Phi, psi and omega in degrees: 000311180300323180289324179291326175296315178296325176296319185290326174295321183296314183297318180298332187265352180099215184292332184248137174291343178274141181288135178297126181285126180272149178253021178257106189258197183294341179248023181097189183294140183281162170219166180298321180298322178289322181292316181293323179295323181291317180295319181292324176295322180293316181289326174300320186278322191230357179095165185293331183290346175278346185282128169206167178299315180299312183296317185289322176302321178297321180299317183273355182075030176229170174291150177303322181304331181296333182283342190289350177275349179252338175205124187294343181176186184300321177301313180297330180288317179294324175296323181295328177295318177305309184301316184298319180299317182290327176294325175289328173298314181298321180294322179295316180295321179286337180287330178230076185301152177295138181247356185287141174224168179101195188299320182259024177304323183296323179293319179298320184287331178292321176299312182301312184295320182292319179295318184293320177304312185298316184297315181296318179295319176289338176279339179228060181302332183286336180270349189302322180305337180293329184297336173259312184299316183288331179294328181286338184260337189247122175299157185310308189290344177263005177285157179304150180302321181300325180286318178298322179296326176292316178304313182299319177302312185290321179297315179301318183287325178294321174299322180293339177287355182093009182280151177280173184301323176294313177288330173297317177298315180292321178295320179301314179297312181299318180295317176298314183292320174301311185296308181296314178300320178297312180296318181299322179292319180300326190259007177299141173286116186243326184282125179275321179223098184299335183278350186272120181285337176289126184301320180293315177288334176295322179276344179081032186294337185292346179275345182261124183299124182292334181280332180270330189230049181296317183294315182300317180298321184290324186269341188309313179303322176290322181289339179282342180277141177285141174286337176070181184300332182296317174295321178303311186296315183302312180293322179293319176301315181300319180292311182294323176302322182301308183291315179293324183292326183284341180274345186271000000 
């Protein structure tokens, strides 16, 4: 009897006994852009741990299997989030084109890219860890095109600064490390108890042994405050001065 029921279900479904997953959800037919936008919204709202094919499918009103034509699995979905961040960066750069001209135009453009990247990251803080973790897992040539275009932009500007190939490579690494490191430091979790009005208890300084960590306790309030775009710019200028001075 069970075999006959299974056979009947198979005939009703066509060649495969499994029901074909539709990609027409509650908002109409899906697209890669819609899938990635919904994934980013979910991560913004609930964090990376909430992201799964099943959960994203529920958000879009489709079966999880319907998403596999847009992302082959969880890793591909995470790479898609990185792509979405860099596409937003491109949109921000295109919305306010650079206006600087002259000898130091390259430096102004590097600042503009860094500031726009900072803004994107602060708009999507839950997704920022992917900018590091996925770069550790994905070879250069397999990264999304939007990521490679950003690399190309920065390398071109460093070449325009008059650096030779060796210094361009070193400056590119330093620029990337400073930018992503600065953003990561800005987004570090510092507050121990958000509901506590007293600054010391808010930061949890009472948990730090005063005799072992005197300097950290003293500096913690300043570390908890963001450096903002000004701090990013100051460090970037110091870095660029170091490389351009060596080239002169």
